[in-house]
C-alpha positions as CSV (number, residue, x, y, z in Angstrom):
1,M,13.3,-9.4,112.7
2,R,16.0,-12.0,113.2
3,R,19.2,-9.9,113.6
4,R,19.9,-7.8,116.6
5,V,20.5,-4.2,115.9
6,R,23.8,-3.0,117.3
7,P,24.1,0.4,118.9
8,V,26.1,3.0,117.2
9,P,29.7,3.2,118.6
10,V,30.2,5.8,121.3
11,E,33.4,7.1,119.7
12,F,31.2,9.0,117.2
13,V,30.0,11.2,120.1
14,K,32.2,14.0,121.3
15,S,31.8,17.3,123.1
16,F,32.1,20.4,121.0
17,E,32.5,22.9,123.8
18,G,35.9,23.9,125.0
19,P,37.4,26.3,127.6
20,R,38.2,29.8,126.8
21,S,41.2,30.0,124.5
22,V,44.7,30.2,125.8
23,V,45.3,33.3,123.5
24,E,42.4,35.1,125.2
25,R,43.8,34.3,128.7
26,L,47.3,35.5,127.6
27,R,45.9,38.7,126.2
28,R,44.1,39.4,129.4
29,G,47.3,38.6,131.4
30,L,49.4,41.0,129.3
31,S,46.9,43.8,129.5
32,E,46.8,43.4,133.3
33,A,50.6,43.3,133.5
34,G,50.7,46.9,132.1
35,L,53.8,46.4,129.9
36,D,55.3,49.6,128.5
37,C,58.0,48.3,126.4
38,G,58.1,47.4,122.7
39,C,57.8,43.8,123.6
40,R,54.0,44.4,124.1
41,N,53.6,45.0,120.3
42,A,55.7,41.9,119.5
43,A,53.6,39.8,121.9
44,N,50.3,41.1,120.5
45,E,51.5,40.3,116.9
46,M,52.5,36.8,118.0
47,L,49.2,36.3,119.8
48,D,47.4,37.5,116.6
49,R,49.2,34.8,114.5
50,I,48.4,32.2,117.1
51,D,44.8,33.2,117.3
52,V,44.5,32.8,113.5
53,E,46.1,29.3,113.7
54,D,43.9,28.4,116.6
55,D,40.8,29.4,114.6
56,L,41.9,27.3,111.7
57,I,42.4,24.3,114.0
58,R,39.0,24.9,115.7
59,R,37.3,25.1,112.3
60,G,39.1,22.0,111.1
61,T,38.0,20.1,114.2
62,G,34.4,21.2,113.6
63,L,34.5,20.0,110.0
64,A,36.0,16.7,111.1
65,D,33.4,16.3,113.8
66,A,30.6,17.1,111.3
67,R,31.9,14.4,109.0
68,R,31.9,11.9,111.9
69,M,28.3,12.8,112.6
70,R,27.4,12.3,109.0
71,D,29.1,8.9,109.0
72,A,27.2,8.0,112.1
73,I,24.0,9.0,110.5
74,V,24.8,6.9,107.4
75,I,25.3,3.9,109.7
76,V,22.0,4.5,111.5
77,L,20.1,4.9,108.2
78,A,21.5,1.6,107.1
79,L,20.4,0.0,110.3
80,L,16.9,1.6,109.9
81,G,16.6,-0.3,106.6
82,E,15.6,-3.2,108.8
83,L,12.3,-1.4,109.4
84,D,11.1,-2.6,106.1
85,E,11.4,-6.2,107.4
86,L,9.2,-5.6,110.4
87,M,5.5,-6.6,110.3
88,P,2.8,-5.4,112.6
89,D,2.5,-8.9,114.1
90,E,6.3,-9.0,114.9
91,P,6.6,-11.4,117.9
92,D,9.8,-9.7,119.2
93,G,8.5,-6.4,120.6
94,S,12.0,-5.4,121.4
95,A,12.7,-4.9,117.7
96,F,10.4,-1.9,117.7
97,L,12.2,-0.5,120.7
98,E,15.5,-0.9,119.0
99,I,14.2,1.0,116.0
100,A,13.0,3.8,118.3
101,D,16.5,3.9,119.8
102,L,18.0,4.3,116.3
103,F,15.7,7.2,115.6
104,E,16.9,8.8,118.9
105,D,20.5,8.2,117.9
106,L,19.8,9.8,114.6
107,S,18.4,12.9,116.3
108,G,21.4,13.2,118.6
109,F,23.9,12.8,115.8
110,A,22.1,15.4,113.7
111,T,22.1,17.9,116.6
112,R,25.9,17.3,117.2
113,G,26.5,17.6,113.4
114,A,24.8,21.0,113.4
115,Q,26.9,22.1,116.3
116,A,30.0,20.9,114.6
117,S,29.1,22.7,111.3
118,R,28.6,25.9,113.2
119,K,32.0,25.4,114.8
120,A,33.5,24.9,111.3
121,A,31.8,28.1,110.2
122,G,33.7,30.0,112.9
123,G,31.1,30.1,115.6
124,S,30.8,28.6,119.0
125,R,34.3,28.5,120.3
């Protein structure tokens, strides 16, 4: 194997877990404040709208992250095509280690893609 396999760019890897939503924290604060006025209903309606928008953003982010992981997998699969060029008597033993690293990258991207897809489905805030 003559060419060196380059690692997959780190920017494909992102964390999918975030802190509890701002809307949840505001709702808790409003309920603890014990508001009696009509402003409580207006505040709850506003928070409901924001929660729906927040959910759409979260799902859109999950979809975008899943697509990034798919793209990363495509790149790794292309690099794994070099496996066909390897022979058992390959003098450069590091070539096999690079292929092993690519398989590990593939596993990680698939796991992150699954998490992102669940996020896009509305789960795992």
